[in-house]
N, C-alpha and C positions, 0 to 999 in steps of 0.2 A: 817272743810273746805275741800270739795273735788271737786274743779273746774274741770270741764271737757269739752271735746269737744262739747258736746250736748248743752251746754250753748250759743254758738256762731253758730247760724244757717248758713248755706249757702245762699248766695243771689240767688234767683231763676232766672234761665236762661230766663224764658219768660219774666221777666222785661227788658230785653235787647231791647225789641220793643218799649220801651219808655226810652231811655238812661238817661234821668234827673232823672225819678224815680229810675232807677237803681243806679245812682251816690248816690242819697240819701239813698237807702236802703244799698249800699256798705259802705258809711260813717257810718251808724248806727252799722254795723258789725265791722268795724274798732275800733269804740268807745267801743264795748264789748271787743274786743281783749286788748285794752288799760286798761279797768277795770281790765280784767283777770291778765294782766301783773302787774299792781299796787298791786293787792291782793298777787300774787305769790312772788312780791318782799318782802312783810312782812311775808310770811308763814314760819314757822318754821320747816316744814317737807319737805322732798324732794319727788317730784312727777314727776317721769320721763316722763310720758305720756303728761302732761301739758307743761314742759319745751321744749319738742320735738314739740309740737304743736305751742308754741310761736316762737320757732326757725324757723320753716316753715313760719309762718306769716311774721316774719322780713326778712327772706332770700328771700321768693318768692313773696308772696301776696303785701307787700309793694311796691317792686321795680315795680311790674307789675301795681299797682294803680299809681305810679308817672308816668309811661309811658303813661297810659290811659289819665292822665290829661296834661302833657307836650307835648306829640305828637298830641293829639286829641282835647280834650275839649278846653284847654287854646288857641291854634291858632284860633280855631273857634270863641271863644269869642272876640279875638283881632280883629277879621276880621268883626265881627257883632256888637260889642258894639257901642252905640251912645256917642257923647261927654257928654252928661248929665248923662251917667251912671257913669262917673268917675272911670272906672275900671282898667286903665293901672297900677296905684299904688298898687292895690290889687293884680293884677296878678303878678307884679314884686316881691312883698313881698311873695307871695305863692310860686313862683318859687325859690327864694332864700331859703325859708324854706324846700323846697323839696331837695335841694343840702345839706342843713344841716342834714335833716332827714336821708339821705342815709349815711352821715358820722357817725352819732349817731346809726344808725341801725348797722353799721359794728361793733361798740363797743359793742352794746347789743347782737350782734351774738356771739362775743368772750365770753362774760360773761356767756351766756347761755351755750355755748359749754364747758366751764370751768366747770359750775356746774354739767353738765351732765357727763364730764370725771371724776370729783372728787365725783359724787353722792352726793352732798350737796345741801341744799335749797339756794336760792339767798340771803337771809336775814343773811346768815352766814358771808358775807362780805359787809361792809358798802359802799364801791365803787361801787359794783355790784348793791346793793340795790337802792342807789342813782341815778345811771345811768338809770336803768329801770323806776323808779318811774318819773324821769325828762322826759325821752322819752315819757312815757304815758301821761303825763300833756301837753307837748308841742304838741303831735299829736292830742289830743282832742281839744286843742285851734285853731289848724289849720283847722281841719274839721269843727268846728264851724264857722269860718270865711267864708270856702267854701259853708256851707249850708245856711248862712245869707245873703251873698251877691252875689257869682258867680251863683250859681244853680238858684235862682229866676230871675236873669238877663238873663240866659241861656234860661229858660222857655219863656220869653218874645221875645228874640231877634233871637234864631236860627230858620232857616227856615225848612220846611218840608224836603227838600234835606239834609240839615245839619244834621238833626236827624237820616235819613236813613243812611247817610254815617258814622256817629258817632256809630250808632248801629252795623253796618256791621264790622267797625274797631275793636270795643270792642269784638264782637263775634269771629272775625278771630283770634284776639290775644289769645283767650282762646280755640281755635279749636273746637267752637260751629257753627253749621249751621246758616247761615245768616238769620236774621229775619227782616221783614220790620218795620221800626220805625213808631210811630203814636203819635199824640198829642191826649189828652182826647176829644178835640173839633173835631178833625177830624173824629172820629169814629161816632159821632152824626151827623155830616154833611153829611157823606156817607149814613146814614140810612134815610136821607130825600128824 
């Protein structure tokens, strides 16, 4: 097994013009990180490159993603959801999981840093191994709920202005030039 960075592709910046599609793609990328994390938790060989890559994901990308949802997507969803969407409980649950994710991520970070410092595989220590496996399993479950419930409702409820604002905020947070958001149907209507 030689997992490497090439197995988890970057989410294309041009997807930011359709922020809901971007979230779906970003969630797929996070699932790939979780798969890699779980494989590395069982690996018997030390792989510094992959451990550093996972550390970067846990320290930077996960925190950025939580900000994307807590500061941008979820407030929009709370403002636009209809009573029949029954979304409030789901968003409360996901926000609670975000808080726990950041706490778990701090522990995972320490485990990865220890492995790097000691130059040992994660599997050498059962506490580390279980922490990474548990984190990956929980994160995949969290992403599945967002994909199955939140993003489809976002596709229905967010306005064109919401999508433009969301696109701009996501791009700004990443230092990317702002791009206009669009819905699939908007492009067709513009061509008529």
